[in-house]
VOBA-1610 file (N, C-alpha, C; in pm, whole numbers, padded with zeros to 5 digits, always signed):
BEGIN
Unk-03957+02474+00378Unk-03846+02424+00294Unk-03719+02497+00336Unk-03630+02430+00399Unk-03514+02496+00458Unk-03403+02511+00355Unk-03432+02588+00252Unk-03334+02607+00146Unk-03225+02703+00187Unk-03255+02795+00276Unk-03155+02894+00316Unk-03039+02827+00388Unk-03072+02730+00475Unk-02965+02660+00547Unk-02876+02583+00452Unk-02937+02516+00354Unk-02858+02441+00257Unk-02771+02534+00175Unk-02827+02646+00135Unk-02749+02743+00057Unk-02634+02797+00138Unk-02655+02817+00269Unk-02548+02869+00355Unk-02435+02768+00367Unk-02470+02639+00383Unk-02368+02535+00391Unk-02287+02529+00263Unk-02356+02532+00149Unk-02287+02529+00021Unk-02196+02649+00005Unk-02245+02766+00049Unk-02165+02888+00036Unk-02039+02881+00122Unk-02052+02829+00246Unk-01937+02820+00335Unk-01832+02725+00280Unk-01875+02609+00239Unk-01780+02510+00189Unk-01718+02554+00057Unk-01797+02613-00031Unk-01742+02662-00157Unk-01645+02776-00133Unk-01676+02861-00037Unk-01586+02972-00005Unk-01454+02921+00048Unk-01459+02816+00132Unk-01333+02762+00184Unk-01251+02699+00072Unk-01317+02629-00020Unk-01244+02572-00132Unk-01179+02681-00217Unk-01251+02793-00235Unk-01193+02904-00311Unk-01073+02963-00238Unk-01087+02980-00106Unk-00975+03034-00028Unk-00855+02942-00034Unk-00880+02810-00030Unk-00770+02714-00038Unk-00696+02728-00170Unk-00770+02734-00279Unk-00705+02745-00410Unk-00627+02875-00424Unk-00686+02985-00377Unk-00617+03113-00389Unk-00496+03119-00299Unk-00506+03060-00179Unk-00392+03059-00087Unk-00278+02976-00141Unk-00311+02860-00197Unk-00207+02776-00254Unk-00141+02844-00374Unk-00221+02913-00455Unk-00163+02985-00569Unk-00070+03096-00523Unk-00112+03168-00421Unk-00028+03276-00369Unk+00098+03220-00302Unk+00082+03104-00236Unk+00197+03043-00170Unk+00300+02996-00272Unk+00255+02936-00382Unk+00347+02893-00487Unk+00416+03013-00552Unk+00340+03121-00573Unk+00400+03241-00631Unk+00504+03300-00537Unk+00477+03294-00407Unk+00573+03345-00310Unk+00701+03262-00312Unk+00688+03131-00328Unk+00807+03045-00332Unk+00891+03076-00455Unk+00828+03102-00569Unk+00901+03128-00691Unk+00975+03260-00686Unk+00916+03360-00618Unk+00978+03492-00615Unk+01057+03518-00487Unk+01051+03422-00393Unk+01121+03443-00266Unk+01269+03413-00283Unk+01353+03499-00234Unk+01498+03478-00245Unk+01559+03440-00113Unk+01565+03533-00020Unk+01628+03504+00109Unk+01538+03537+00226Unk+01412+03564+00200Unk+01322+03603+00308Unk+01282+03482+00389Unk+01304+03484+00518Unk+01268+03374+00607Unk+01168+03416+00713Unk+01148+03548+00727Unk+01057+03595+00830Unk+00911+03569+00797Unk+00882+03557+00668Unk+00744+03535+00627Unk+00709+03388+00616Unk+00800+03300+00649Unk+00773+03157+00637Unk+00671+03114+00741Unk+00582+03027+00700Unk+00480+02980+00791Unk+00536+02867+00877Unk+00500+02869+01002Unk+00539+02763+01093Unk+00414+02694+01143Unk+00426+02567+01171Unk+00312+02490+01218Unk+00359+02387+01319Unk+00267+02342+01400Unk+00294+02238+01499Unk+00213+02115+01464Unk+00270+02001+01494Unk+00203+01873+01464Unk+00152+01811+01593Unk+00029+01762+01587Unk-00033+01694+01701Unk-00069+01553+01659Unk-00029+01457+01738Unk-00055+01316+01707Unk-00196+01280+01749Unk-00279+01240+01652Unk-00415+01198+01681Unk-00423+01052+01718Unk-00340+00971+01655Unk-00343+00825+01676Unk-00202+00772+01659Unk-00163+00685+01747Unk-00030+00627+01739Unk-00033+00484+01795Unk+00025+00393+01720Unk+00035+00254+01763Unk+00159+00194+01701Unk+00177+00067+01723Unk+00293-00002+01666Unk+00286-00008+01515Unk+00165+00004+01459Unk+00149-00008+01315Unk+00160+00126+01243Unk+00161+00238+01316Unk+00173+00367+01249Unk+00116+00477+01335Unk+00107+00596+01278Unk+00056+00712+01350Unk-00010+00807+01252Unk-00101+00892+01307Unk-00169+00995+01230Unk-00145+01127+01301Unk-00089+01223+01229Unk-00060+01355+01285Unk-00135+01461+01208Unk-00175+01565+01281Unk-00244+01678+01221Unk-00166+01805+01257Unk-00146+01890+01160Unk-00067+02012+01181Unk-00158+02134+01187Unk-00127+02225+01277Unk-00200+02350+01292Unk-00102+02466+01288Unk-00136+02577+01223Unk-00042+02690+01214Unk-00020+02756+01350Unk+00101+02802+01372Unk+00135+02872+01495Unk+00105+03021+01482Unk+00071+03082+01594Unk+00046+03226+01595Unk+00177+03300+01572Unk+00182+03392+01474Unk+00308+03461+01444Unk+00355+03547+01561Unk+00486+03559+01571Unk+00544+03641+01680Unk+00522+03790+01656Unk+00536+03834+01531Unk+00510+03975+01500Unk+00365+03991+01454Unk+00288+04066+01529Unk+00144+04079+01503Unk+00117+04192+01405Unk+00179+04183+01290Unk+00152+04281+01185Unk+00027+04240+01107Unk-00038+04333+01038Unk-00159+04298+00962Unk-00135+04187+00860Unk-00017+04190+00796Unk+00012+04087+00695Unk+00026+03950+00759Unk+00099+03941+00870Unk+00119+03812+00935Unk-00010+03759+00994Unk-00093+03849+01049Unk-00221+03804+01105Unk-00312+03751+00995Unk-00317+03822+00881Unk-00398+03775+00769Unk-00347+03641+00717Unk-00215+03629+00710Unk-00156+03503+00666Unk-00189+03390+00763Unk-00192+03420+00892Unk-00225+03319+00993Unk-00372+03277+00981Unk-00460+03375+00959Unk-00602+03342+00945Unk-00627+03255+00823Unk-00562+03290+00711Unk-00579+03209+00589Unk-00523+03068+00610Unk-00410+03059+00678Unk-00352+02926+00704Unk-00443+02844+00795Unk-00505+02910+00893Unk-00596+02839+00983Unk-00721+02791+00911Unk-00775+02875+00821Unk-00896+02838+00747Unk-00869+02722+00653Unk-00750+02721+00591Unk-00718+02618+00493Unk-00648+02497+00553Unk-00632+02492+00685Unk-00565+02379+00749Unk-00653+02255+00744Unk-00591+02139+00765Unk-00667+02014+00761Unk-00768+02005+00876Unk-00733+02063+00991Unk-00827+02061+01104Unk-00953+02139+01072Unk-00936+02257+01012Unk-01052+02337+00974Unk-01136+02267+00867Unk-01069+02205+00772Unk-01143+02135+00666Unk-01223+02018+00722Unk-01163+01942+00814Unk-01233+01828+00873Unk-01353+01875+00955Unk-01335+01982+01034Unk-01445+02032+01118Unk-01558+02088+01032Unk-01523+02174+00935Unk-01627+02233+00851Unk-01698+02128+00766Unk-01620+02035+00711Unk-01682+01931+00630Unk-01774+01842+00711Unk-01732+01803+00833Unk-01816+01718+00917Unk-01942+01791+00961Unk-01927+01918+01004Unk-02044+01996+01046Unk-02140+02017+00930Unk-02086+02043+00811Unk-02173+02062+00695Unk-02253+01939+00660Unk-02188+01822+00667Unk-02260+01697+00636Unk-02367+01669+00741Unk-02335+01691+00869Unk-02432+01667+00976Unk-02551+01762+00964Unk-02525+01890+00934Unk-02635+01985+00917Unk-02722+01949+00797Unk-02659+01906+00689Unk-02736+01867+00570Unk-02823+01745+00600Unk-02766+01649+00675Unk-02842+01529+00709Unk-02958+01561+00802Unk-02931+01641+00905Unk-03039+01676+00999Unk-03147+01759+00930Unk-03108+01848+00841Unk-03206+01928+00767Unk-03292+01841+00678Unk-03228+01743+00616Unk-03304+01655+00527Unk-03402+01568+00604Unk-03356+01514+00718Unk-03444+01427+00797Unk-03560+01505+00858Unk-03536+01630+00896Unk-03642+01709+00959Unk-03744+01762+00859Unk-03711+01760+00732Unk-03802+01816+00631Unk-03871+01709+00549Unk-03849+01581+00584Unk-03914+01474+00507Unk-04062+01467+00545Unk-04145+01463+00447Unk-04289+01448+00468Unk-04324+01303+00438Unk-04355+01227+00545Unk-04382+01085+00527Unk-04523+01059+00472Unk-04607+01160+00474Unk-04741+01145+00417Unk-04736+01193+00273Unk-04704+01099+00184Unk-04691+01137+00044Unk-04821+01188-00015Unk-04935+01141+00038Unk-05064+01183-00017Unk-05097+01327+00015Unk-05029+01383+00118Unk-05060+01521+00158Unk-04979+01624+00082Unk-04888+01581-00005Unk-04805+01674-00081Unk-04888+01734-00194Unk-04894+01862-00194Unk-04970+01931-00299Unk-04889+01933-00428Unk-04959+01953-00538Unk-04892+01953-00667Unk-04796+02071-00678Unk-04837+02185-00622Unk-04752+02304-00632Unk-04628+02295-00542Unk-04621+02194-00453Unk-04504+02176-00368Unk-04400+02083-00428Unk-04436+02015-00536Unk-04342+01918-00596Unk-04217+01988-00649Unk-04235+02105-00711Unk-04121+02178-00765Unk-04028+02223-00653Unk-04088+02269-00540Unk-04006+02312-00427Unk-03928+02195-00367Unk-03991+02079-00358Unk-03922+01963-00303Unk-03808+01916-00395Unk-03831+01926-00525Unk-03724+01891-00618Unk-03606+01985-00606Unk-03635+02115-00587Unk-03528+02212-00569Unk-03451+02184-00439Unk-03523+02150-00334Unk-03457+02122-00207Unk-03368+01998-00219Unk-03414+01898-00291Unk-03333+01776-00308Unk-03203+01807-00380Unk-03211+01891-00483Unk-03090+01930-00554Unk-02996+02010-00465Unk-03052+02098-00383Unk-02970+02174-00290Unk-02907+02085-00184Unk-02980+01983-00140Unk-02924+01888-00044Unk-02803+01815-00102Unk-02818+01771-00225Unk-02706+01703-00291Unk-02586+01796-00306Unk-02614+01921-00345Unk-02505+02018-00362Unk-02434+02043-00229Unk-02511+02053-00120Unk-02451+02077+00011Unk-02367+01958+00056Unk-02418+01837+00035Unk-02342+01717+00074Unk-02214+01704-00007Unk-02221+01729-00137Unk-02102+01721-00221Unk-01999+01827-00180Unk-02045+01948-00151Unk-01953+02055-00113Unk-01886+02024+00020Unk-01966+01982+00119Unk-01910+01949+00249Unk-01820+01827+00241Unk-01858+01729+00160Unk-01774+01610+00144Unk-01641+01642+00079Unk-01641+01735-00016Unk-01515+01774-00081Unk-01421+01841+00017Unk-01476+01928+00104Unk-01393+01994+00204Unk-01340+01893+00305Unk-01425+01799+00347Unk-01381+01695+00441Unk-01273+01607+00379Unk-01291+01571+00253Unk-01191+01490+00185Unk-01058+01564+00172Unk-01065+01696+00150Unk-00942+01775+00141Unk-00865+01771+00272Unk-00938+01780+00385Unk-00871+01776+00514Unk-00814+01640+00546Unk-00887+01534+00513Unk-00838+01398+00542Unk-00717+01365+00456Unk-00719+01410+00329Unk-00607+01379+00240Unk-00478+01449+00281Unk-00488+01558+00358Unk-00371+01632+00401Unk-00314+01584+00533Unk-00380+01485+00597Unk-00330+01431+00722Unk-00197+01360+00700Unk-00109+01372+00795Unk+00022+01308+00788Unk+00010+01168+00846Unk-00012+01071+00758Unk-00028+00932+00799Unk+00103+00859+00775Unk+00158+00803+00880Unk+00285+00733+00872Unk+00265+00588+00912Unk+00298+00497+00823Unk+00289+00354+00854Unk+00422+00306+00908Unk+00416+00227+01012Unk+00538+00178+01074Unk+00602+00070+00986Unk+00732+00080+00969Unk+00803-00020+00891Unk+00822-00147+00972Unk+00819-00258+00902Unk+00839-00386+00969Unk+00983-00398+01019Unk+00999-00473+01124Unk+01130-00490+01184Unk+01214-00586+01101Unk+01339-00550+01079Unk+01433-00636+01007Unk+01501-00730+01106Unk+01505-00858+01071Unk+01565-00960+01157Unk+01690-01015+01091Unk+01772-01079+01171Unk+01889-01150+01119Unk+01847-01294+01091Unk+01852-01332+00965Unk+01808-01467+00927Unk+01894-01573+00993Unk+01829-01671+01050Unk+01898-01781+01117Unk+01934-01888+01015Unk+02053-01876+00961Unk+02096-01972+00860Unk+02240-01949+00819Unk+02281-02024+00721Unk+02418-02018+00669Unk+02418-01938+00539Unk+02514-01848+00527Unk+02524-01767+00406Unk+02611-01839+00304Unk+02557-01856+00184Unk+02630-01920+00076Unk+02697-01815-00011Unk+02822-01828-00031Unk+02897-01736-00117Unk+02893-01788-00260Unk+02774-01781-00319Unk+02756-01833-00454Unk+02651-01942-00457Unk+02606-01974-00577Unk+02500-02072-00594Unk+02550-02213-00565Unk+02464-02294-00503Unk+02493-02434-00473Unk+02387-02518-00542Unk+02430-02616-00622Unk+02338-02700-00698Unk+02309-02828-00623Unk+02181-02866-00621Unk+02140-02995-00570Unk+02102-03089-00684Unk+02091-03034-00803Unk+02066-03113-00923Unk+02185-03091-01017Unk+02263-03196-01039Unk+02383-03183-01121Unk+02353-03148-01265Unk+02232-03175-01312Unk+02196-03144-01451Unk+02192-02992-01475Unk+02168-02915-01370Unk+02160-02770-01385Unk+02294-02702-01361Unk+02393-02774-01317Unk+02521-02714-01282Unk+02587-02653-01405Unk+02635-02529-01388Unk+02701-02459-01498Unk+02609-02373-01581Unk+02480-02367-01547Unk+02387-02282-01622Unk+02415-02135-01589Unk+02467-02062-01685Unk+02504-01922-01660Unk+02381-01835-01635Unk+02273-01863-01704Unk+02151-01784-01685Unk+02097-01801-01544Unk+02099-01923-01494Unk+02050-01950-01360Unk+02139-01882-01255Unk+02268-01889-01273Unk+02359-01825-01178Unk+02341-01673-01178Unk+02326-01618-01298Unk+02304-01473-01307Unk+02174-01433-01240Unk+02067-01511-01261Unk+01936-01478-01205Unk+01937-01486-01054Unk+02000-01588-00998Unk+02003-01603-00853Unk+02079-01489-00787Unk+02186-01446-00849Unk+02263-01336-00794Unk+02189-01204-00812Unk+02119-01189-00924Unk+02049-01064-00953Unk+01935-01038-00856Unk+01859-01142-00821Unk+01746-01121-00731Unk+01793-01085-00590Unk+01907-01134-00551Unk+01958-01101-00417Unk+02014-00960-00409Unk+02068-00911-00521Unk+02130-00779-00520Unk+02036-00668-00564Unk+01931-00702-00636Unk+01842-00599-00692Unk+01700-00606-00639Unk+01676-00686-00536Unk+01544-00697-00475Unk+01560-00718-00325Unk+01452-00713-00249Unk+01463-00734-00104Unk+01499-00878-00066Unk+01507-00969-00161Unk+01532-01109-00129Unk+01672-01129-00072Unk+01679-01211+00033Unk+01805-01252+00093Unk+01834-01400+00070Unk+01732-01474+00032Unk+01745-01616+00003Unk+01676-01645-00130Unk+01733-01734-00208Unk+01675-01772-00336Unk+01690-01922-00354Unk+01578-01987-00388Unk+01577-02132-00406Unk+01499-02163-00533Unk+01554-02253-00614Unk+01486-02302-00734Unk+01442-02444-00709Unk+01315-02472-00734Unk+01260-02606-00715Unk+01200-02656-00845Unk+01197-02785-00861Unk+01136-02848-00978Unk+01040-02957-00935Unk+00931-02972-01011Unk+00831-03074-00979Unk+00842-03188-01078Unk+00854-03308-01025Unk+00861-03429-01106Unk+00735-03511-01083Unk+00661-03534-01190Unk+00539-03615-01177Unk+00571-03761-01150Unk+00691-03803-01184Unk+00731-03941-01157Unk+00738-03966-01007Unk+00797-03872-00935Unk+00806-03884-00789Unk+00692-03815-00718Unk+00614-03735-00791Unk+00499-03662-00735Unk+00540-03574-00618Unk+00651-03504-00632Unk+00695-03413-00527Unk+00788-03307-00584Unk+00803-03200-00508Unk+00894-03093-00546Unk+01034-03125-00495Unk+01133-03097-00580Unk+01272-03123-00544Unk+01351-02992-00548Unk+01445-02979-00455Unk+01531-02861-00450Unk+01640-02876-00555Unk+01651-02776-00643Unk+01747-02783-00753Unk+01870-02695-00727Unk+01852-02576-00672Unk+01963-02485-00649Unk+01927-02387-00540Unk+02031-02341-00466Unk+02012-02246-00358Unk+02117-02137-00365Unk+02082-02022-00310Unk+02177-01910-00303Unk+02134-01818-00190Unk+02228-01747-00132Unk+02197-01655-00022Unk+02202-01726+00112Unk+02106-01691+00199Unk+02099-01749+00333Unk+02010-01872+00328Unk+02063-01985+00376Unk+01992-02112+00374Unk+01990-02168+00516Unk+01904-02268+00544Unk+01898-02325+00680Unk+02031-02388+00723Unk+02051-02392+00854Unk+02171-02456+00908Unk+02170-02606+00881Unk+02053-02669+00893Unk+02044-02814+00875Unk+02071-02851+00729Unk+02167-02937+00709Unk+02203-02976+00573Unk+02091-03051+00505Unk+02014-03128+00583Unk+01904-03202+00524Unk+01795-03112+00468Unk+01773-02999+00532Unk+01672-02904+00483Unk+01714-02838+00354Unk+01845-02835+00328Unk+01893-02774+00204Unk+01891-02872+00087Unk+01887-03001+00116Unk+01893-03101+00009Unk+01756-03137-00046Unk+01656-03150+00042Unk+01525-03194-00004Unk+01417-03155+00096Unk+01294-03156+00048Unk+01180-03132+00135Unk+01150-03261+00209Unk+01142-03257+00341Unk+01121-03381+00417Unk+00993-03452+00376Unk+00995-03584+00384Unk+00876-03664+00356Unk+00767-03633+00459Unk+00647-03627+00413Unk+00535-03597+00501Unk+00499-03450+00507Unk+00584-03363+00451Unk+00555-03219+00447Unk+00477-03188+00319Unk+00355-03143+00334Unk+00273-03110+00217Unk+00312-02974+00163Unk+00286-02955+00035Unk+00323-02829-00032Unk+00202-02772-00107Unk+00098-02732-00035Unk-00022-02681-00104Unk+00001-02550-00177Unk+00092-02465-00127Unk+00115-02337-00193Unk+00188-02359-00325Unk+00292-02442-00324Unk+00362-02472-00449Unk+00274-02547-00547Unk+00184-02629-00496Unk+00099-02708-00584Unk+00000-02623-00662Unk-00016-02497-00623Unk-00103-02408-00702Unk-00048-02388-00843Unk+00084-02395-00856Unk+00144-02377-00989Unk+00113-02493-01082Unk+00064-02604-01028Unk+00034-02722-01109Unk-00109-02720-01160Unk-00192-02630-01109Unk-00332-02626-01149Unk-00349-02545-01276Unk-00444-02588-01358Unk-00474-02516-01482Unk-00535-02380-01449Unk-00484-02277-01516Unk-00533-02143-01494Unk-00465-02068-01382Unk-00391-02137-01295Unk-00321-02072-01185Unk-00170-02093-01193Unk-00125-02168-01291Unk+00016-02200-01299Unk+00106-02083-01336Unk+00049-01974-01387Unk+00131-01860-01427Unk+00114-01740-01333Unk+00055-01762-01217Unk+00034-01655-01121Unk+00129-01672-01003Unk+00196-01562-00968Unk+00287-01566-00855Unk+00210-01574-00724Unk+00277-01617-00619Unk+00220-01624-00485Unk+00308-01540-00392Unk+00247-01442-00329Unk+00323-01352-00241Unk+00267-01362-00100Unk+00354-01399-00007Unk+00318-01406+00134Unk+00391-01293+00206Unk+00327-01176+00224Unk+00398-01060+00281Unk+00440-01078+00425Unk+00367-01160+00500Unk+00405-01191+00638Unk+00396-01341+00656Unk+00509-01404+00672Unk+00514-01550+00681Unk+00489-01591+00826Unk+00362-01589+00864Unk+00326-01625+01000Unk+00224-01738+01007Unk+00128-01735+00916Unk+00020-01831+00924Unk+00056-01960+00851Unk-00006-02067+00895Unk+00007-02195+00826Unk-00076-02190+00700Unk-00043-02267+00595Unk+00067-02366+00592Unk+00201-02310+00548Unk+00211-02178+00530Unk+00336-02121+00478Unk+00456-02150+00565Unk+00444-02135+00696Unk+00558-02154+00784Unk+00606-02299+00784Unk+00513-02395+00784Unk+00553-02536+00791Unk+00594-02591+00656Unk+00546-02531+00548Unk+00577-02583+00415Unk+00716-02545+00368Unk+00758-02423+00399Unk+00883-02372+00343Unk+00998-02410+00437Unk+01040-02535+00429Unk+01149-02585+00514Unk+01286-02556+00457Unk+01292-02514+00332Unk+01420-02492+00264Unk+01469-02348+00279Unk+01397-02266+00356Unk+01438-02129+00387Unk+01465-02119+00537Unk+01539-02017+00581Unk+01562-01999+00725Unk+01432-01995+00803Unk+01434-02044+00926Unk+01311-02058+01004Unk+01246-01924+01037Unk+01324-01817+01044Unk+01266-01686+01076Unk+01252-01596+00954Unk+01236-01655+00837Unk+01209-01577+00716Unk+01080-01498+00733Unk+01081-01371+00698Unk+00968-01283+00725Unk+00866-01278+00612Unk+00909-01295+00489Unk+00817-01292+00376Unk+00871-01380+00265Unk+00780-01426+00179Unk+00818-01519+00072Unk+00746-01479-00056Unk+00819-01483-00166Unk+00762-01461-00299Unk+00792-01583-00384Unk+00687-01646-00436Unk+00701-01766-00519Unk+00663-01733-00662Unk+00752-01766-00755Unk+00730-01735-00896Unk+00737-01863-00979Unk+00639-01887-01065Unk+00641-02009-01148Unk+00738-01995-01265Unk+00794-02107-01304Unk+00884-02114-01420Unk+00829-02220-01514Unk+00796-02181-01636Unk+00747-02276-01735Unk+00864-02354-01793Unk+00859-02485-01780Unk+00966-02573-01829Unk+00930-02620-01969Unk+01025-02600-02061Unk+01001-02642-02199Unk+01003-02794-02209Unk+01108-02855-02162Unk+01118-03001-02159Unk+01220-03038-02053Unk+01240-03167-02032Unk+01333-03214-01930Unk+01261-03304-01831Unk+01326-03330-01718Unk+01268-03423-01622Unk+01169-03355-01527Unk+01157-03223-01534Unk+01062-03151-01450Unk+00947-03097-01535Unk+00825-03111-01483Unk+00708-03058-01554Unk+00682-02912-01518Unk+00731-02870-01404Unk+00711-02733-01358Unk+00826-02697-01266Unk+00859-02571-01261Unk+00965-02523-01172Unk+00917-02395-01105Unk+00986-02359-00998Unk+00947-02240-00921Unk+01071-02174-00863Unk+01068-02043-00859Unk+01173-01963-00796Unk+01113-01905-00668Unk+01170-01941-00554Unk+01120-01900-00423Unk+01220-01803-00361Unk+01172-01685-00324Unk+01255-01581-00267Unk+01211-01551-00125Unk+01306-01540-00033Unk+01276-01508+00105Unk+01348-01381+00146Unk+01288-01306+00240Unk+01345-01179+00284Unk+01347-01173+00436Unk+01431-01082+00489Unk+01444-01065+00633Unk+01353-00956+00688Unk+01271-00894+00602Unk+01179-00789+00644Unk+01044-00813+00579Unk+00938-00804+00656Unk+00804-00828+00602Unk+00756-00711+00518Unk+00677-00741+00418Unk+00608-00641+00335Unk+00704-00545+00266Unk+00812-00596+00212Unk+00909-00509+00145Unk+00908-00525-00006Unk+00846-00629-00059Unk+00839-00646-00204Unk+00733-00551-00259Unk+00776-00455-00338Unk+00684-00362-00402Unk+00630-00424-00531Unk+00521-00370-00585Unk+00472-00421-00715Unk+00578-00417-00825Unk+00665-00316-00820Unk+00772-00308-00918Unk+00872-00421-00900Unk+00903-00456-00774Unk+00994-00567-00748Unk+00935-00699-00797Unk+00806-00718-00770Unk+00740-00842-00812Unk+00737-00854-00964Unk+00706-00744-01032Unk+00702-00746-01178Unk+00841-00777-01235Unk+00944-00719-01176Unk+01080-00743-01224Unk+01120-00890-01202Unk+01084-00945-01087Unk+01115-01085-01059Unk+01038-01179-01151Unk+00917-01141-01191Unk+00840-01222-01285Unk+00912-01231-01420Unk+00961-01117-01467Unk+01034-01117-01594Unk+01159-01202-01583Unk+01228-01191-01472Unk+01350-01268-01453Unk+01320-01418-01448Unk+01212-01457-01379Unk+01176-01599-01371Unk+01140-01656-01507Unk+01079-01572-01593Unk+01043-01621-01727Unk+01167-01652-01812Unk+01279-01588-01778Unk+01402-01614-01854Unk+01468-01746-01814Unk+01423-01807-01706Unk+01487-01929-01657Unk+01430-02057-01720Unk+01332-02042-01805Unk+01269-02162-01861Unk+01367-02244-01945Unk+01461-02177-02013Unk+01555-02251-02097Unk+01664-02322-02016Unk+01676-02289-01888Unk+01777-02355-01805Unk+01742-02498-01775Unk+01615-02536-01796Unk+01571-02672-01763Unk+01560-02759-01888Unk+01616-02713-02001Unk+01610-02795-02124Unk+01690-02924-02106
//
């Protein structure tokens, strides 16, 4: 029963966790009481483990101090032990040793296990779990401290005409102060660069463009109506029971049918957020606020929630 090895793994990982906590506590105390001392500051170097167009992962390791005093050497050793590289190595080695120890000690002949060995096997199982949890905690500590940087999406110049104010395609909505305020607010307080309000008429069985603001397509026909023959499956989700109150967010407008359906936005729009508007009465059974941006994946959950509240205020504009 290889309990000593399991106990050693648990002791090593637990000791490192204790050193990490004590080092962080001492480091915070040093920051609070430090005034102008700069010689004791820790320096580290960053090494890139992975780098691509989508982001990079860097790992930092402490540098050897220039003055080899006992204090600086001790500080360097503690920094090295508590670094993310040390945590990843110790955690990985601990898990591998625990796994190999467990596999090598399994007795596949259950009938040959004596009664007096059952207690020892139960103790070993508990020690195995303790070792795996301890090593996993140290590994997780190292992974969580990695410097992971995600690459930001490229901002493009929208190919379209900039409207200096809202333009109505439905004369019934002209002069609605709430609608004008909402269209201007989403452009100035969110990543949206284009804003379009559409209404669905069951009489014509199609979506109609009601108002536009921001950057719109150069083609005048694309600003007036959705061309015949263009299907609108994404907008039609708002017409289904149970889905009519859920927004639709396309963080990267690349795949069909999104690119071919949204003809009323600039052709190089990078992302689209569609918000339903409940119509109280009028000639439209449903309405939608469609927002387009020049940068992909820029609408945060907070932006989406704010736009949802704003879209709910537009229901009275269609009375």
